[in-house]
Backbone as JSON Lines, residues from 0, in Angstrom:
{"i":0,"aa":"M","n":[113.54,98.37,165.85],"ca":[113.68,98.88,164.52],"c":[114.05,97.68,163.65]}
{"i":1,"aa":"K","n":[114.9,96.7,164.13],"ca":[115.38,95.62,163.2],"c":[114.26,94.87,162.83]}
{"i":2,"aa":"K","n":[113.26,94.66,163.67],"ca":[112.16,93.83,163.34],"c":[111.32,94.44,162.25]}
{"i":3,"aa":"I","n":[111.16,95.91,162.39],"ca":[110.43,96.51,161.46],"c":[111.01,96.4,160.07]}
{"i":4,"aa":"I","n":[112.39,96.7,159.99],"ca":[113.06,96.43,158.7],"c":[112.86,95.18,158.1]}
{"i":5,"aa":"I","n":[113.06,94.1,158.83],"ca":[112.88,92.73,158.43],"c":[111.38,92.47,157.98]}
{"i":6,"aa":"A","n":[110.37,93.09,158.63],"ca":[108.97,93.07,158.23],"c":[108.72,93.72,156.88]}
{"i":7,"aa":"I","n":[109.46,94.88,156.67],"ca":[109.32,95.62,155.43],"c":[109.73,94.87,154.33]}
{"i":8,"aa":"S","n":[111.0,94.28,154.45],"ca":[111.8,93.54,153.44],"c":[110.83,92.42,153.05]}
{"i":9,"aa":"S","n":[110.31,91.6,154.17],"ca":[109.54,90.45,153.85],"c":[108.08,90.73,153.03]}
{"i":10,"aa":"I","n":[107.45,91.76,153.52],"ca":[106.22,92.13,152.8],"c":[106.48,92.6,151.4]}
{"i":11,"aa":"W","n":[107.54,93.37,151.29],"ca":[108.02,93.92,150.0],"c":[108.19,92.79,149.07]}
{"i":12,"aa":"L","n":[109.04,91.83,149.5],"ca":[109.4,90.66,148.54],"c":[108.13,89.79,148.34]}
{"i":13,"aa":"L","n":[107.43,89.7,149.31],"ca":[105.98,88.94,149.04],"c":[105.22,89.6,148.08]}
{"i":14,"aa":"T","n":[104.93,90.8,148.08],"ca":[104.04,91.53,147.22],"c":[104.63,91.76,145.89]}
{"i":15,"aa":"V","n":[105.98,91.98,145.79],"ca":[106.65,92.0,144.57],"c":[106.55,90.78,143.73]}
{"i":16,"aa":"S","n":[106.8,89.71,144.5],"ca":[106.92,88.33,143.8],"c":[105.47,87.94,143.36]}
{"i":17,"aa":"S","n":[104.37,88.39,143.87],"ca":[103.1,88.06,143.49],"c":[102.37,89.02,142.56]}
{"i":18,"aa":"A","n":[103.01,90.2,142.29],"ca":[102.37,91.15,141.55],"c":[102.7,90.91,140.01]}
{"i":19,"aa":"M","n":[101.64,91.04,139.2],"ca":[101.73,90.74,137.9],"c":[102.24,92.05,137.04]}
{"i":20,"aa":"S","n":[101.81,93.23,137.47],"ca":[102.13,94.36,136.79],"c":[102.45,95.45,137.91]}
{"i":21,"aa":"M","n":[103.52,96.09,137.92],"ca":[103.93,96.9,138.92],"c":[103.48,98.47,138.51]}
{"i":22,"aa":"E","n":[102.64,99.16,139.29],"ca":[102.15,100.41,138.87],"c":[102.66,101.53,139.82]}
{"i":23,"aa":"F","n":[102.67,101.1,141.17],"ca":[103.15,102.02,142.25],"c":[102.36,103.31,142.19]}
{"i":24,"aa":"R","n":[101.05,103.1,142.39],"ca":[100.06,104.3,142.51],"c":[100.22,104.72,143.96]}
{"i":25,"aa":"P","n":[100.53,105.91,144.3],"ca":[100.7,106.27,145.74],"c":[99.39,106.81,146.45]}
{"i":26,"aa":"S","n":[99.29,106.64,147.63],"ca":[98.15,107.18,148.33],"c":[98.59,107.74,149.71]}
{"i":27,"aa":"I","n":[97.87,108.65,150.22],"ca":[98.05,109.3,151.61],"c":[96.84,109.14,152.27]}
{"i":28,"aa":"G","n":[96.77,109.05,153.7],"ca":[95.51,108.97,154.47],"c":[95.65,109.39,155.84]}
{"i":29,"aa":"I","n":[94.58,109.62,156.48],"ca":[94.4,109.9,157.82],"c":[93.43,109.11,158.43]}
{"i":30,"aa":"S","n":[93.62,108.69,159.7],"ca":[92.69,107.77,160.27],"c":[92.37,108.22,161.75]}
{"i":31,"aa":"G","n":[91.26,107.6,162.14],"ca":[90.76,107.7,163.71],"c":[90.44,106.39,164.17]}
{"i":32,"aa":"S","n":[91.04,106.08,165.18],"ca":[90.94,104.66,165.78],"c":[90.46,104.66,167.17]}
{"i":33,"aa":"M","n":[89.6,103.58,167.4],"ca":[89.37,103.21,168.84],"c":[89.82,101.9,169.07]}
{"i":34,"aa":"A","n":[90.56,101.6,170.09],"ca":[91.24,100.29,170.32],"c":[91.11,99.82,171.68]}
{"i":35,"aa":"V","n":[91.09,98.56,171.84],"ca":[91.03,97.83,173.14],"c":[92.27,96.92,173.21]}
{"i":36,"aa":"Y","n":[93.05,97.1,174.34],"ca":[94.24,96.37,174.61],"c":[94.14,95.52,175.83]}
{"i":37,"aa":"A","n":[94.63,94.54,175.91],"ca":[94.66,93.55,177.23],"c":[95.8,92.86,177.3]}
{"i":38,"aa":"A","n":[96.2,92.48,178.58],"ca":[97.35,91.76,178.95],"c":[97.35,91.33,180.23]}
{"i":39,"aa":"T","n":[98.24,90.27,180.65],"ca":[98.41,89.93,182.07],"c":[99.81,90.3,182.5]}
{"i":40,"aa":"G","n":[99.75,91.01,183.68],"ca":[100.92,91.47,184.24],"c":[101.46,90.64,185.5]}
{"i":41,"aa":"T","n":[102.72,90.2,185.56],"ca":[103.3,89.48,186.71],"c":[104.37,90.3,187.23]}
{"i":42,"aa":"E","n":[104.33,90.39,188.55],"ca":[105.35,91.07,189.4],"c":[105.91,89.98,190.27]}
{"i":43,"aa":"K","n":[107.32,89.81,190.21],"ca":[108.02,88.87,191.03],"c":[108.93,89.88,191.98]}
{"i":44,"aa":"N","n":[108.84,89.63,193.33],"ca":[109.67,90.25,194.31],"c":[110.66,89.23,194.82]}
{"i":45,"aa":"Y","n":[111.94,89.62,194.8],"ca":[112.96,88.77,195.12],"c":[113.42,89.14,196.55]}
{"i":46,"aa":"N","n":[114.32,88.39,197.17],"ca":[114.97,88.64,198.49],"c":[115.98,89.65,198.25]}
{"i":47,"aa":"E","n":[116.57,90.12,199.38],"ca":[117.66,91.2,199.42],"c":[118.89,90.82,198.53]}
{"i":48,"aa":"A","n":[119.02,89.48,198.38],"ca":[120.2,89.08,197.6],"c":[119.8,88.99,196.21]}
{"i":49,"aa":"G","n":[118.55,89.0,195.75],"ca":[118.14,88.85,194.41],"c":[118.28,87.42,193.92]}
{"i":50,"aa":"T","n":[118.26,86.43,194.76],"ca":[118.54,85.04,194.32],"c":[117.22,84.25,194.45]}
{"i":51,"aa":"A","n":[116.22,84.67,195.23],"ca":[115.03,83.73,195.42],"c":[113.74,84.6,195.46]}
{"i":52,"aa":"V","n":[112.71,84.14,194.7],"ca":[111.45,84.91,194.71],"c":[110.73,84.65,196.01]}
{"i":53,"aa":"Q","n":[110.43,85.87,196.52],"ca":[109.55,85.89,197.79],"c":[108.04,85.93,197.49]}
{"i":54,"aa":"N","n":[107.61,86.62,196.69],"ca":[106.18,86.47,196.23],"c":[105.99,86.88,194.81]}
{"i":55,"aa":"T","n":[104.85,86.39,194.32],"ca":[104.48,86.7,192.84],"c":[103.02,87.17,192.71]}
{"i":56,"aa":"T","n":[102.81,88.18,192.0],"ca":[101.59,88.76,191.89],"c":[101.21,88.73,190.4]}
{"i":57,"aa":"D","n":[100.0,88.18,190.09],"ca":[99.49,88.21,188.8],"c":[98.2,89.05,188.6]}
{"i":58,"aa":"E","n":[97.96,89.76,187.58],"ca":[96.97,90.64,187.43],"c":[96.6,90.76,185.95]}
{"i":59,"aa":"Y","n":[95.44,90.52,185.54],"ca":[94.83,90.82,184.12],"c":[94.11,92.03,183.99]}
{"i":60,"aa":"G","n":[94.35,92.86,182.89],"ca":[93.85,94.08,182.76],"c":[93.67,94.43,181.26]}
{"i":61,"aa":"A","n":[92.62,95.42,181.1],"ca":[92.26,95.82,179.75],"c":[91.96,97.35,179.74]}
{"i":62,"aa":"F","n":[92.18,97.99,178.67],"ca":[91.91,99.44,178.66],"c":[91.48,99.84,177.23]}
{"i":63,"aa":"V","n":[90.95,100.94,177.09],"ca":[90.42,101.5,175.77],"c":[91.29,102.8,175.48]}
{"i":64,"aa":"A","n":[91.76,102.93,174.21],"ca":[92.45,103.99,173.74],"c":[91.89,104.62,172.47]}
{"i":65,"aa":"E","n":[92.0,105.82,172.36],"ca":[91.52,106.58,171.09],"c":[92.61,107.42,170.53]}
{"i":66,"aa":"Y","n":[92.98,107.3,169.23],"ca":[94.14,108.0,168.71],"c":[93.9,108.17,167.23]}
{"i":67,"aa":"G","n":[94.66,108.98,166.68],"ca":[94.63,109.26,165.25],"c":[96.06,108.84,164.66]}
{"i":68,"aa":"S","n":[96.17,108.43,163.34],"ca":[97.31,108.07,162.57],"c":[97.24,108.51,161.33]}
{"i":69,"aa":"I","n":[98.4,108.44,160.72],"ca":[98.73,109.01,159.3],"c":[99.3,107.62,158.53]}
{"i":70,"aa":"F","n":[99.08,107.56,157.32],"ca":[99.6,106.48,156.44],"c":[99.97,106.68,155.1]}
{"i":71,"aa":"L","n":[100.94,106.15,154.57],"ca":[101.31,106.17,153.19],"c":[101.29,104.82,152.62]}
{"i":72,"aa":"E","n":[100.83,104.81,151.35],"ca":[100.54,103.47,150.63],"c":[100.95,103.55,149.22]}
{"i":73,"aa":"A","n":[101.27,102.47,148.67],"ca":[101.61,102.27,147.35],"c":[100.9,101.1,146.74]}
{"i":74,"aa":"A","n":[100.07,101.27,145.71],"ca":[99.33,100.17,145.14],"c":[100.25,99.59,144.06]}
{"i":75,"aa":"L","n":[100.69,98.21,144.14],"ca":[101.53,97.6,143.16],"c":[100.8,97.1,141.94]}
{"i":76,"aa":"N","n":[99.51,96.9,142.17],"ca":[98.43,96.6,141.09],"c":[97.11,96.74,141.59]}
{"i":77,"aa":"D","n":[96.09,96.08,140.82],"ca":[94.78,96.44,141.4],"c":[94.35,95.51,142.6]}
{"i":78,"aa":"A","n":[95.21,94.68,142.93],"ca":[95.03,93.68,143.99],"c":[95.81,93.89,145.26]}
{"i":79,"aa":"V","n":[97.05,94.35,145.15],"ca":[97.89,94.41,146.26],"c":[98.58,95.88,146.42]}
{"i":80,"aa":"S","n":[98.54,96.22,147.71],"ca":[99.19,97.48,148.03],"c":[100.02,97.22,149.35]}
{"i":81,"aa":"I","n":[101.11,98.04,149.41],"ca":[101.94,98.05,150.82],"c":[101.76,99.36,151.37]}
{"i":82,"aa":"G","n":[101.82,99.42,152.66],"ca":[101.73,100.76,153.38],"c":[102.45,100.68,154.72]}
{"i":83,"aa":"L","n":[102.53,101.96,155.21],"ca":[103.17,102.23,156.62],"c":[102.28,103.17,157.36]}
{"i":84,"aa":"D","n":[101.75,102.71,158.43],"ca":[100.71,103.51,159.38],"c":[101.53,103.89,160.55]}
{"i":85,"aa":"Y","n":[101.42,105.18,160.92],"ca":[102.05,105.63,162.13],"c":[101.21,106.43,163.06]}
{"i":86,"aa":"V","n":[101.41,106.12,164.34],"ca":[100.42,106.84,165.26],"c":[101.43,107.96,165.96]}
{"i":87,"aa":"P","n":[101.23,109.25,165.7],"ca":[102.13,110.11,166.19],"c":[101.92,110.61,167.71]}
{"i":88,"aa":"Q","n":[100.74,110.27,168.25],"ca":[100.52,110.59,169.72],"c":[100.65,109.31,170.59]}
{"i":89,"aa":"D","n":[101.06,109.61,171.82],"ca":[101.15,108.44,172.6],"c":[99.84,108.38,173.46]}
{"i":90,"aa":"F","n":[99.74,107.03,174.11],"ca":[98.55,106.68,174.92],"c":[98.98,105.96,176.03]}
{"i":91,"aa":"E","n":[98.3,106.11,177.19],"ca":[98.67,105.38,178.48],"c":[97.84,104.29,178.94]}
{"i":92,"aa":"T","n":[98.3,103.36,179.63],"ca":[97.5,102.33,180.42],"c":[96.99,103.05,181.56]}
{"i":93,"aa":"P","n":[96.0,102.39,182.22],"ca":[95.6,102.81,183.62],"c":[96.72,102.73,184.68]}
{"i":94,"aa":"E","n":[96.62,103.41,185.74],"ca":[97.49,103.18,186.75],"c":[97.23,101.98,187.61]}
{"i":95,"aa":"N","n":[98.24,101.17,188.11],"ca":[98.05,100.11,189.03],"c":[98.73,100.66,190.28]}
{"i":96,"aa":"V","n":[97.92,100.51,191.45],"ca":[98.34,101.01,192.69],"c":[98.62,99.95,193.67]}
{"i":97,"aa":"S","n":[99.71,99.91,194.27],"ca":[100.16,98.85,195.18],"c":[100.42,99.57,196.54]}
{"i":98,"aa":"N","n":[100.27,98.67,197.6],"ca":[100.41,99.17,198.92],"c":[99.59,100.34,199.19]}
{"i":99,"aa":"E","n":[98.29,100.26,198.62],"ca":[97.36,101.43,198.95],"c":[96.89,101.43,200.42]}
{"i":100,"aa":"D","n":[96.86,102.76,200.89],"ca":[96.54,103.2,202.29],"c":[97.71,102.86,203.11]}
{"i":101,"aa":"Q","n":[98.82,102.6,202.64],"ca":[100.15,102.38,203.4],"c":[101.04,103.67,203.19]}
{"i":102,"aa":"G","n":[102.07,103.65,203.99],"ca":[102.84,104.9,203.85],"c":[103.86,104.79,202.62]}
{"i":103,"aa":"N","n":[104.0,103.54,201.95],"ca":[104.87,103.5,200.85],"c":[104.09,103.07,199.55]}
{"i":104,"aa":"Q","n":[102.94,103.77,199.35],"ca":[102.06,103.5,198.32],"c":[102.78,103.87,196.98]}
{"i":105,"aa":"R","n":[102.61,103.11,195.98],"ca":[103.24,103.11,194.62],"c":[102.2,102.99,193.52]}
{"i":106,"aa":"T","n":[102.53,103.97,192.62],"ca":[101.57,103.77,191.26],"c":[102.48,103.49,190.08]}
{"i":107,"aa":"V","n":[102.07,102.59,189.22],"ca":[102.8,102.21,188.07],"c":[101.91,102.15,186.88]}
{"i":108,"aa":"S","n":[102.38,102.67,185.73],"ca":[101.66,102.72,184.54],"c":[102.52,102.69,183.35]}
{"i":109,"aa":"A","n":[102.08,102.5,182.16],"ca":[103.03,102.4,181.0],"c":[102.45,103.47,179.88]}
{"i":110,"aa":"R","n":[103.39,104.08,179.19],"ca":[102.93,105.0,178.03],"c":[103.46,104.2,176.94]}
{"i":111,"aa":"I","n":[102.65,104.2,175.81],"ca":[102.99,103.47,174.59],"c":[103.15,104.63,173.43]}
{"i":112,"aa":"D","n":[104.4,104.62,172.95],"ca":[104.9,105.64,171.93],"c":[105.22,104.99,170.63]}
{"i":113,"aa":"D","n":[105.04,105.77,169.57],"ca":[105.47,105.5,168.28],"c":[105.0,104.19,167.76]}
{"i":114,"aa":"L","n":[103.77,103.98,167.85],"ca":[103.1,102.67,167.28],"c":[103.16,102.77,165.73]}
{"i":115,"aa":"T","n":[103.9,101.83,165.25],"ca":[104.17,101.87,163.78],"c":[103.82,100.43,163.19]}
{"i":116,"aa":"T","n":[103.04,100.54,162.07],"ca":[102.79,99.2,161.4],"c":[103.05,99.24,159.86]}
{"i":117,"aa":"I","n":[103.7,98.33,159.44],"ca":[104.0,98.06,158.03],"c":[103.08,96.92,157.64]}
{"i":118,"aa":"Y","n":[102.28,97.1,156.45],"ca":[101.21,96.09,156.23],"c":[101.02,95.93,154.64]}
{"i":119,"aa":"A","n":[100.33,94.93,154.34],"ca":[100.05,94.56,152.88],"c":[98.48,94.65,152.96]}
{"i":120,"aa":"K","n":[97.88,95.39,151.97],"ca":[96.43,95.51,151.81],"c":[96.17,94.57,150.6]}
{"i":121,"aa":"I","n":[95.31,93.71,150.74],"ca":[94.94,92.81,149.66],"c":[93.58,92.72,149.31]}
{"i":122,"aa":"N","n":[93.07,93.27,148.07],"ca":[91.66,93.33,147.71],"c":[91.23,91.97,147.32]}
{"i":123,"aa":"V","n":[89.89,91.75,147.77],"ca":[89.29,90.5,147.47],"c":[88.04,90.8,146.41]}
{"i":124,"aa":"P","n":[87.57,89.91,145.64],"ca":[86.52,90.1,144.72],"c":[85.11,90.23,145.49]}
{"i":125,"aa":"L","n":[84.94,91.26,146.46],"ca":[83.59,91.44,147.09],"c":[83.39,92.73,147.33]}
{"i":126,"aa":"G","n":[83.19,93.46,146.22],"ca":[82.98,94.91,146.16],"c":[84.35,95.58,146.6]}
{"i":127,"aa":"G","n":[84.22,96.49,147.8],"ca":[85.42,97.07,148.11],"c":[86.05,96.3,149.38]}
{"i":128,"aa":"T","n":[85.83,95.09,149.57],"ca":[86.39,94.28,150.74],"c":[87.83,94.09,150.48]}
{"i":129,"aa":"Y","n":[88.64,94.18,151.57],"ca":[90.04,93.86,151.57],"c":[90.51,93.19,152.76]}
{"i":130,"aa":"L","n":[91.61,92.48,152.59],"ca":[92.29,91.64,153.94],"c":[93.57,92.64,154.17]}
{"i":131,"aa":"K","n":[93.95,92.68,155.31],"ca":[95.2,93.37,155.84],"c":[95.97,92.51,156.62]}
{"i":132,"aa":"V","n":[97.24,92.4,156.3],"ca":[98.21,91.8,157.21],"c":[99.51,92.54,157.39]}
{"i":133,"aa":"G","n":[100.06,92.47,158.5],"ca":[101.26,93.43,158.76],"c":[101.89,93.01,160.09]}
{"i":134,"aa":"F","n":[102.87,94.0,160.37],"ca":[103.74,93.84,161.6],"c":[103.75,95.14,162.29]}
{"i":135,"aa":"S","n":[103.53,95.22,163.69],"ca":[103.43,96.47,164.4],"c":[104.58,96.39,165.45]}
{"i":136,"aa":"Q","n":[105.02,97.66,165.79],"ca":[105.87,97.8,166.7],"c":[105.75,99.08,167.57]}
{"i":137,"aa":"A","n":[105.99,98.98,168.82],"ca":[105.73,100.17,169.79],"c":[106.73,100.2,170.91]}
{"i":138,"aa":"D","n":[107.13,101.38,171.34],"ca":[107.88,101.49,172.63],"c":[107.1,101.58,173.78]}
{"i":139,"aa":"I","n":[107.35,100.85,174.91],"ca":[106.85,100.8,176.21],"c":[107.54,101.63,177.18]}
{"i":140,"aa":"I","n":[107.03,102.71,177.64],"ca":[107.79,103.52,178.61],"c":[107.17,103.5,179.9]}
{"i":141,"aa":"S","n":[107.82,102.88,180.96],"ca":[107.38,102.7,182.18],"c":[107.31,104.02,183.03]}
{"i":142,"aa":"K","n":[106.28,104.17,183.73],"ca":[106.12,105.45,184.63],"c":[105.68,104.97,186.08]}
{"i":143,"aa":"E","n":[106.66,105.3,187.05],"ca":[106.31,104.99,188.44],"c":[106.4,106.18,189.22]}
{"i":144,"aa":"N","n":[105.64,106.05,190.33],"ca":[105.59,107.21,191.48],"c":[105.4,106.62,192.81]}
{"i":145,"aa":"G","n":[106.25,107.19,193.64],"ca":[106.05,106.7,195.06],"c":[106.98,105.49,195.37]}
{"i":146,"aa":"G","n":[106.72,104.91,196.53],"ca":[107.38,103.74,196.95],"c":[108.78,103.95,197.3]}
{"i":147,"aa":"S","n":[109.65,103.14,196.91],"ca":[111.06,103.14,197.23],"c":[111.82,104.17,196.39]}
{"i":148,"aa":"G","n":[111.2,104.51,195.29],"ca":[111.84,105.61,194.41],"c":[112.65,104.85,193.22]}
{"i":149,"aa":"N","n":[112.56,103.58,193.23],"ca":[113.32,102.9,192.17],"c":[112.42,103.05,190.84]}
{"i":150,"aa":"S","n":[113.17,102.93,189.8],"ca":[112.56,103.12,188.51],"c":[112.71,101.83,187.64]}
{"i":151,"aa":"Y","n":[111.76,101.48,186.74],"ca":[111.99,100.37,185.79],"c":[112.37,100.85,184.45]}
{"i":152,"aa":"G","n":[112.98,99.97,183.71],"ca":[113.5,100.29,182.43],"c":[112.47,100.18,181.28]}
{"i":153,"aa":"N","n":[112.74,100.64,180.15],"ca":[111.71,100.67,179.02],"c":[112.0,99.52,178.22]}
{"i":154,"aa":"D","n":[111.05,99.28,177.22],"ca":[111.25,98.16,176.41],"c":[110.47,98.31,174.98]}
{"i":155,"aa":"T","n":[110.64,97.58,174.09],"ca":[109.99,97.58,172.82],"c":[109.09,96.36,172.57]}
{"i":156,"aa":"T","n":[107.96,96.38,172.16],"ca":[107.24,95.25,171.76],"c":[106.81,95.29,170.33]}
{"i":157,"aa":"S","n":[106.46,94.15,169.74],"ca":[106.11,94.06,168.43],"c":[105.21,92.8,168.26]}
{"i":158,"aa":"G","n":[104.53,92.87,167.05],"ca":[103.64,91.6,166.85],"c":[103.01,91.67,165.56]}
{"i":159,"aa":"Y","n":[102.43,90.42,165.16],"ca":[101.84,90.43,163.84],"c":[100.25,90.88,163.87]}
{"i":160,"aa":"M","n":[99.86,91.54,162.84],"ca":[98.47,92.09,162.7],"c":[97.72,91.59,161.49]}
{"i":161,"aa":"I","n":[96.42,91.33,161.65],"ca":[95.56,90.87,160.68],"c":[94.3,91.52,160.76]}
{"i":162,"aa":"G","n":[93.69,91.84,159.6],"ca":[92.44,92.59,159.78],"c":[91.49,92.35,158.4]}
{"i":163,"aa":"L","n":[90.33,92.97,158.45],"ca":[89.41,92.96,157.4],"c":[88.83,94.41,157.34]}
{"i":164,"aa":"G","n":[88.68,94.78,156.06],"ca":[88.16,96.1,155.85],"c":[87.35,96.35,154.62]}
{"i":165,"aa":"Y","n":[86.67,97.47,154.56],"ca":[85.85,97.78,153.33],"c":[86.2,99.27,152.83]}
{"i":166,"aa":"N","n":[86.52,99.54,151.52],"ca":[86.91,100.66,150.84],"c":[85.74,101.16,149.94]}
{"i":167,"aa":"H","n":[85.26,102.53,150.17],"ca":[84.29,102.99,149.41],"c":[84.83,104.22,148.65]}
{"i":168,"aa":"D","n":[84.91,104.05,147.28],"ca":[85.44,105.16,146.44],"c":[84.42,106.24,146.3]}
{"i":169,"aa":"L","n":[84.92,107.5,146.5],"ca":[83.96,108.6,146.28],"c":[84.28,109.26,144.99]}
{"i":170,"aa":"S","n":[85.11,110.22,144.84],"ca":[85.43,110.88,143.51],"c":[86.79,111.56,143.72]}
{"i":171,"aa":"N","n":[87.35,111.8,142.45],"ca":[88.73,112.47,142.37],"c":[89.74,111.8,143.17]}
{"i":172,"aa":"G","n":[89.68,110.51,143.31],"ca":[90.77,109.78,143.94],"c":[90.54,109.49,145.46]}
{"i":173,"aa":"V","n":[89.48,110.0,145.94],"ca":[89.3,110.1,147.45],"c":[88.32,108.77,147.78]}
{"i":174,"aa":"A","n":[88.65,108.26,148.79],"ca":[87.93,107.04,149.37],"c":[87.84,107.04,150.76]}
{"i":175,"aa":"V","n":[86.76,106.39,151.39],"ca":[86.56,106.17,152.8],"c":[86.75,104.68,153.1]}
{"i":176,"aa":"R","n":[87.39,104.3,154.26],"ca":[87.53,103.0,154.65],"c":[87.18,102.82,155.97]}
{"i":177,"aa":"L","n":[86.66,101.75,156.29],"ca":[86.26,101.16,157.61],"c":[86.95,99.9,157.84]}
{"i":178,"aa":"E","n":[87.74,99.59,158.81],"ca":[88.45,98.34,158.96],"c":[88.54,97.99,160.57]}
{"i":179,"aa":"V","n":[88.71,96.58,160.72],"ca":[88.88,96.16,162.09],"c":[90.12,95.25,161.92]}
{"i":180,"aa":"T","n":[91.09,95.49,162.91],"ca":[92.3,94.66,162.95],"c":[92.66,94.13,164.32]}
{"i":181,"aa":"G","n":[93.41,93.13,164.27],"ca":[93.83,92.68,165.67],"c":[95.22,92.29,165.59]}
{"i":182,"aa":"T","n":[96.04,92.54,166.85],"ca":[97.44,92.42,166.83],"c":[97.82,91.51,168.05]}
{"i":183,"aa":"D","n":[98.7,90.56,167.97],"ca":[99.21,89.78,169.1],"c":[100.72,90.28,169.31]}
{"i":184,"aa":"F","n":[100.75,90.82,170.46],"ca":[102.19,91.45,170.68],"c":[103.18,90.57,171.53]}
{"i":185,"aa":"D","n":[104.42,90.75,171.4],"ca":[105.43,89.92,172.13],"c":[105.39,90.45,173.67]}
{"i":186,"aa":"D","n":[105.89,89.57,174.39],"ca":[105.94,89.84,175.87],"c":[106.93,90.98,176.2]}
{"i":187,"aa":"V","n":[106.89,91.63,177.24],"ca":[107.69,92.71,177.67],"c":[108.25,92.5,179.08]}
{"i":188,"aa":"K","n":[109.49,92.53,179.42],"ca":[110.04,92.29,180.6],"c":[110.98,93.36,181.07]}
{"i":189,"aa":"T","n":[110.82,93.86,182.26],"ca":[111.71,94.76,182.79],"c":[111.86,94.71,184.39]}
{"i":190,"aa":"S","n":[112.75,95.45,184.86],"ca":[113.16,95.3,186.45],"c":[113.53,96.63,186.94]}
{"i":191,"aa":"N","n":[113.75,96.63,188.28],"ca":[114.14,97.94,188.83],"c":[115.78,97.96,188.99]}
{"i":192,"aa":"G","n":[116.32,96.81,188.6],"ca":[117.78,96.81,188.54],"c":[118.49,96.95,189.96]}
{"i":193,"aa":"Q","n":[117.66,96.73,190.95],"ca":[118.31,96.89,192.19],"c":[118.6,95.42,192.9]}
{"i":194,"aa":"T","n":[119.37,95.48,194.11],"ca":[119.58,94.32,194.84],"c":[118.49,93.66,195.32]}
{"i":195,"aa":"N","n":[117.5,94.46,195.83],"ca":[116.15,93.79,196.16],"c":[115.29,93.82,194.88]}
{"i":196,"aa":"L","n":[115.59,92.95,193.98],"ca":[115.11,92.92,192.72],"c":[113.58,92.81,192.65]}
{"i":197,"aa":"T","n":[112.89,93.57,191.72],"ca":[111.59,93.38,191.38],"c":[111.55,93.31,189.76]}
{"i":198,"aa":"E","n":[110.91,92.24,189.32],"ca":[110.75,92.07,187.86],"c":[109.28,92.11,187.42]}
{"i":199,"aa":"I","n":[109.13,92.91,186.43],"ca":[107.73,92.92,185.77],"c":[107.72,92.26,184.51]}
{"i":200,"aa":"L","n":[106.89,91.27,184.26],"ca":[106.47,90.82,182.91],"c":[105.09,90.98,182.44]}
{"i":201,"aa":"I","n":[105.04,91.55,181.27],"ca":[103.76,91.68,180.69],"c":[103.57,90.76,179.57]}
{"i":202,"aa":"K","n":[102.64,89.92,179.58],"ca":[102.49,88.79,178.6],"c":[100.99,88.71,178.12]}
{"i":203,"aa":"D","n":[100.89,87.77,177.12],"ca":[99.55,87.59,176.4],"c":[98.89,88.92,175.99]}
{"i":204,"aa":"M","n":[99.83,89.89,175.46],"ca":[99.19,91.17,174.96],"c":[98.57,90.94,173.65]}
{"i":205,"aa":"I","n":[97.3,91.51,173.6],"ca":[96.55,91.58,172.41],"c":[95.97,92.93,172.29]}
{"i":206,"aa":"G","n":[95.61,93.23,170.98],"ca":[94.84,94.48,170.72],"c":[93.92,94.36,169.58]}
{"i":207,"aa":"A","n":[92.84,95.03,169.79],"ca":[91.68,95.07,168.68],"c":[91.61,96.49,168.31]}
{"i":208,"aa":"R","n":[91.48,96.79,167.13],"ca":[91.37,98.19,166.72],"c":[90.43,98.4,165.59]}
{"i":209,"aa":"G","n":[89.44,99.34,165.78],"ca":[88.49,99.81,164.7],"c":[88.96,101.07,164.29]}
{"i":210,"aa":"T","n":[88.85,101.19,162.79],"ca":[89.52,102.43,162.15],"c":[88.77,102.95,161.12]}
{"i":211,"aa":"L","n":[88.47,104.34,161.18],"ca":[87.74,104.98,160.08],"c":[88.94,105.84,159.25]}
{"i":212,"aa":"S","n":[89.0,105.73,157.98],"ca":[90.16,106.45,157.48],"c":[89.56,107.15,156.19]}
{"i":213,"aa":"I","n":[90.27,108.33,155.82],"ca":[90.01,108.98,154.67],"c":[91.31,108.96,153.81]}
{"i":214,"aa":"V","n":[91.31,108.41,152.57],"ca":[92.55,108.24,151.75],"c":[92.35,109.03,150.41]}
{"i":215,"aa":"K","n":[93.44,109.58,150.01],"ca":[93.54,110.22,148.71],"c":[94.59,109.46,147.82]}
{"i":216,"aa":"S","n":[94.08,108.98,146.65],"ca":[95.14,108.35,145.73],"c":[95.47,109.3,144.63]}
{"i":217,"aa":"F","n":[96.7,109.0,144.04],"ca":[97.2,110.0,142.98],"c":[97.49,109.17,141.84]}
């Protein structure tokens, strides 16, 4: 949450300082998105004392997610708007199965909650084309089943977003938008917290998101 507050303050100061006339025209919108996320996962298994790594496993994976979101936006002038986009539904990564066909088979996956993005929308002189820059944050909830019964902690990840979109005005303040954005997320690290320590590191996390939105301006 601290990073989101810092991002809001930074984007606010940036847009306010660059705006020639402040109008604060509000808008509200709903979106449907299809996204692809990818990352590399590293599992480190330590000895019973937790002092030395016995083995390390690296695996790269990607998955597709579909979800809706809602957003609020305020136009500072004809060129710059600031907004907040929130995904109210969670979505999950595929399950990773270890010790398959053995008596201690374990499945591990992650649930992504409360994906929130604070952004600045910057119109460019090419019809309805705009640029979008922002900061995203989400909670990562680990889900384990089987094996030793140990559980892993949860974490929060955040990252910077950039994108390109097109806005088509209809009538009565209603518009349709189509955009593509990409986000580079921070690494996530967690462990089982036991003497026979197992650490999980999720790194090089990236996401690409295609979004169709309907927006109403007032």
